[in-house]
N, C-alpha and C positions, 0 to 999 in steps of 0.2 A: 695564277696571279693571286696575291694575298694582300689584303688591307688589314692593318692593325690600328685600333683606336682605343685610347685610354685617356680621356680628357675630363676636365671640370670647367664649368663656366657659370658665373653668377647670373641668374635671370630673374630680375625683380626680387621677389621675396624668397626665392628658393635657389638652390644650386644644382645645376644639371651635372650629373655624373653618368658617364656612359663608357663602357668597356666591352669591346667585342672584336672578333675577327671575321672577315668575309673572304671567301675564296670563289673560284669559278662557279658560275651559276647565278641565280637570283636570290638575294637576301632581302626580305621585306621587313621594314621597320614599322611597328604599330604602337599606338598609344593615344590617349585623349588629346584633344586640341590644347595647345599651349604647353605641352609637356617637354618640348625641346627637340622634336623630330627634325624639323626644318633647320634649326640651329645646328644640329649635329652634322647635317649635310653641308651647310655653309662653312663649318669649321674644317671639314675634310677638303672642300674645294678651295679654302683659303680666303673666302669672302668675309668670314668672321674669324676672330682669333680667340682661342680658349684662354682661360686664366692660367691654367697649368695642364701638364700632361704630355702626351706623345701620340703622334700619328705617323705611320710609315706605309709605303706602297711598294710591294715587291722588293722589300729590303732597303728601299730608299727613304730616308727620313724627310718627311714633309714639315713636321713640327716637333720640336722638343724644347720645352720650357727650360729644362735644366741646362741645356747647351745653347740656349738662345738661338735656336734654328727656327725659322718661320718663312718657308719659301712663298713667294708671291703666287697668285693663282695661275699666271701664265707659265710658270715653271713646274707646276704640279702634274700636268697631263691628266687632269681629272675632267671628264665631260659632265657638265652640270646642266640639267634641264630645269629651269625656273618654272614655278607655277604660272608666271605671267608671260611665258613664251620667250621674252627677251629677243624679239626680232627687231632689226633696224627698220623703222617705218619708212625711210626714204630709199630703201633698197628692195628690189624684187625678190621673189622667193629664190630664184637662182643665185642672185648676188649675195643673199644672206647665207647661203651654203658655201659659195665660193670663197667668201672673205675669210673664213676660218681655216681653210685648207692649207696644209704646209706647202703643197705644190698645186698651182692652178691647173685644173683639168675639166674643161667644159663638158667633155663626153661623160666623165664620171658623175658630174653634177646632174646631168640629164638622166643618167641611170638611176640615181638616188631619187630624183623627182618622180620618175616612172614607178619605182618600187614603192614609194609612199603615196601613190595615187595623186600626184601633183604634176603629171606630165604635161597637162594643158594649162598649167598655171605658172610656168617658169617666169613669165614677164609680169606677173601680178604682184601688186604691192600688198603688204599685210592688211591694210584696211579694206581690201577687196576679197579677203579670204574669210571663210567661216572659222569658228573656234576650233573645230577638228582639223581643218586644213592648216591653220597656224600651228597647232600642236605638232602635226606631222612634219611641217617645214622645220620647226625648232628641233625635233628629234633628228632629222636628217643633218642639220647643222652640227649638232653635238657629235654625231657619228663621224662626220667629215673631218673632225679634229683628230681622229685616230687616237682616242684617249686610252690610257691603260685601264681605267675603270669608268663606268658611267653611273651617275647618281640621278635618279628621277624623283622629283618632289611632286607627288600626286599627279602623275602624268595624264590621268583621265578626269580630273576635277572639272565639273561643269559641263561635261559632254553627255549627249544622249546615249542610250544603250548601244546603238549602232556605232557611234563614234568611239565609245569605250572599247568595244570589241575590236575595232580596227586598229586602235593604238596598241592594245595588248598583243594583237597578232604581229604588228610591226616589231615590238620589243622581243617577242618570242623568236621571230625569224632572225633578228640580229643576234640573239644569244646562240641560236643553233648554228648559224653560219660562222660565227667568230669565236665561240667559246668564251665570250667576254664575262668579266665580273661585273655584276649589276647590283646596285643598292637602291631600293625603291621604297619610298614612303607611300602608304596607302591607308585609307579609312575603310576600304571595302573588303570584307571577309571573303566575298566571292573572288575578287582579284587575287587575294592572298592564296586562297585554295588552288587557284589555277596556275599561279606564277611561281610561288615561292619554293625554293629548294631548302631554305632555312628561314626561321622566323625569329625576330628580336622584338621584345616588348619593353617599352619604357613605361614605368609605373611609379606610383607614389611621388 
């Protein structure tokens, strides 16, 4: 799978310019706070719109300013893990996963819950889950979408060392079993050293 990004977007007093390609494996995006890492992911997912440029996924154009192409998020098939988890507060962990599936499959939902250490929390609501549990439920929900690419925006932010290790293990297992293309923003050099097949740095 191949992602191609070549975009510009005005952000306050400076203009974000980012151009790269990502293929199978984990590509980590590094840079100081406020440099445009999260904005880059949001533009790929279709949550934000660049001012100009081009984005394609496996040869399918998601955004092309010159041709006025800008697919909505639901047509991009990009799995996006928000920093804030983005779980529906009135739905259980199982329901949060099931709602995004193309075909409802309670057995598969339970398998994902077990795989992500949430087997006993299927009927729990987000406000009864810890930060790490919410993050794992959100990752399971992203994977349940069967996306062509997954983008993780600081998937371990705010978690203790054990929680971080568990999340990274989940991501690594997903990569190994699916061969997925993963784009991940991280501030941790330890995470980058462990996870990255390639590294992109936003600077200046």
